[in-house]
N, C-alpha and C positions, 0 to 999 in steps of 0.2 A: 581509273586506277586499277592495276592488276589485282584480282581478288586474292592472290597469294600474298600480297604485301599489305592488305588492309588489316587494320586493327580488329581483332575478334570482338564480337559482341560480348557484353558483360556476362550474359548467361552461359557463354561458351567457356568461360574461365573456370578453373578448378579452385579449390579453397585457398590455394597459395597464390592465386593471381596469375598462374601460368597456364596458357591454353594448351590443348593436346598437340602432340607432335603431328605435323602435316605429313601427307604421303611423300615418299621419297625413296632413295636407294636403301638397300638393306643396312641396318645399323651395324657399324664397324665392330662393336664389341661382341656381336653374336659369334663371330668366327675367330676372334683374336687368339683364343687358347689353342685352337687347332693349328693356326699359322705358327705360333711359337713352338709347338711340339715339332712340326715339320722343320722349322728353322734350326732347332737344336739338333735334330737327327742329321740333316744335310750338312750343317756346319761342322759337327763333330766328325762325320764320315770324311769330309774333305780334309780336315786337319789330321786325320789318323793314317793317311796313306804314305806319306813321304818317308818317315823315319824307318818303318819296316822295310820298305823297298831299298833304302840306302844300306841297311844292314845286310840284306840278302845279296845285294849287288856286290858289296865288298867281299863277303864270304864266298860267293860263288867262284871267285877266281883263286882263292887260297885255301879254303877249307869248306868245300861244298857240303859235306855231311852235316856240318854245324849250321848251315843256312836256315833250315827249318826251325829247330828249337830257338835259335837266336832271333829269327823273324817273329815267331810267336811271342817270345818274351818282350820284344820291342813293341809289338802291337798292344799287348796287355798293359805294359808299363806306360805306354803313351796314352792309352785310354784313361788309366787311373790318374796320371799326372794332369791331363786335360780336365777331367771331372773335378779333381781337388782344386785345381787352379781357379776354375770358374766358381766353385763353391766359396772359396776364400775371398775372391773378389766380390761376390754377392754379399758376404758377411760384412766386409769392409764398407760396402755401399750402405748397408742397413745401419751400421754403427754411425756412419757419417750423417745420415739423414736424422737419426735420433738425436745426435749432438746438436745439429743445427736447429732442430725443432725445440729442444730445451732452451737454447739461446733465444729463439724468437719468443717463446712463452715468457721468459724472464724480462725481455725488453718491453713487452706489452704492459708490464706492471711498472717497471722502473722508468721507462721513457715513453709513457703513454702518448703524450702530445706529439712527440717525434714520430712514433709509429703510425699514428693517425694521419700525420702529414704525408708519410710515405705511401699510405693507401691512396690518399687523394692524388699524389703525384703520379702514381701508376694509372689510376683511372683517367686523369687529365691527359695522359699520353694517348689514351684511346678515344679522346674527344668528348668526355663527359664534362659538362660545365655548369656553373651557376647552382641553382637550387637542386638540380638533379645530382650534382656532385656531392653536395652536403648530405642529401638524403641517402645516397649510396654509401658514403663513408660511415654515417651513423648506423645504417643497417648492417654493414659488414662488421663493424667494431662492437656491435651490441652483443655478440656471442664470441667468447674467447676462442673456441675451437675453430669456428668459421673464419675468424680474424687470422689466426695462425695459419690455417690452411691456405688462405689467400696469399699471405706473405711467402709461404714456402713455394707456392706455385708461380706467382708472378714477380716476386722480388728475387728469389734465389733459383728459380727454374728447377726445382727439385720435385720429383714424384716419389711418393712413398713406395719403397720396394716391397715385394711380396716374398717373404722368406720361403714359403712352401713352394712357390713357383720357381724360385731361384735354385732350391735344392733339387727339385724335380728336373729342371733344365740341365743342371750340372751332371746329374746321373744319366740323363738321356744322351747328352753330348759325349760323355765319357764312354758309355756302352757302344755308341755308334762308332766312335773312333777306334775302339778295340776291335770291333767286328770288321770294319772296313780295312783295318791294318792287316788283317789276315789275307786280303786279296793278293798282295804281291807274293805271298808265301805259297799259294796254291800250286803254281806250276812246278815247284820243287818236290811236291809230294809224289809225283809220278815216277821218280827214279830215273829220269832221262838224263841226257847230257846237260851239264851245268850251263853251257853257253846257250843252248836252245831254251832251257827253262828261264834263263835270265832275259832272253828276248821276249818271251811270252809275258813274263812278269812286268817288263817295262811297258808292253802294250796295254796290259790290264790296268796298270797304275795310271798311265796316261789317259786311258779312256775314263777311268774313275775320276781323275782330276777334272777332266773336261765336263763330265756329266754332273758331278757334284757342284762344280763351279758355276755351271749354267743354272742349276736349280737354286743355288744360294743367291745368285745375282737376281734371278727372276723373283724370288720371294722378297727381296729387299727393294724391289722397284728399280733395279739397275738394268743396263743393257745385258741380256743373257750371254750373247756371243763374246762381248768384251770381258765379262766375268769369267767365262770358261777359259779364255785365252790367258787371262791374268793368273788364274789358279794353276794352269798348266805351266806357265813360265816360272812362277814362284816355286812350284814343286820341282821343276827341272833344274833350276839353279841350286836348290837345296841338295838334291841328290848328287849333282855334279860336284858340289863343294865337298860332300862326304867322300866321293871317289878320289878327288884330288888330295884330300887329307890322308886317305889311306895310302895312296901312291907315294906321297911325300914321306910318310912314316916308314916306307919300305916294306 
């Protein structure tokens, strides 16, 4: 038998009956915070490019002097809107989790037998049978917090949100969107011909969409090239729609 699969000797167990973690790849939680910050930065930056570009593209042909202040305003407003939107969504998620947890706590008191059966049914799906099943149910249900935690995770598939992390992520994404939104405006600061500035702005925006799309897809475990092309296509469609709307409005 492979030594990695052998049951540890009793003296190797800790006081809770669980043996020490065997050697293996780096523990995922060690770097999860860093990955989330990068994801917020990249995601916010990718989302903040399109609207400012659409604004300066529209104004470049009809009121070029107004392109810079309008583009800056669009970048700032877009960043604030993105940050607030993510924060409100996180708050709604937190409130939903709290409501579902209160309901589970009440049901463990009012419908104890039914809730114990649901614990058994979940464990049964994972192959736990016989005496082991009864012992596992008794162990889980012996502590109300552990019982409710189990039901939240395995019955409702809900993970407790982190309010501080959500607020920080919303602020990070919003700030990244505002800063990235200034990229399409930069070519208009030189005072050159509006048409030339617009061309450079389009190139910078396209490069930004490709780069941020590539990084975002890579961070989420998707195909980077496909993510970059999808982000570029989505941004191009949005910008084209803004131009068409401007032309239709005369």
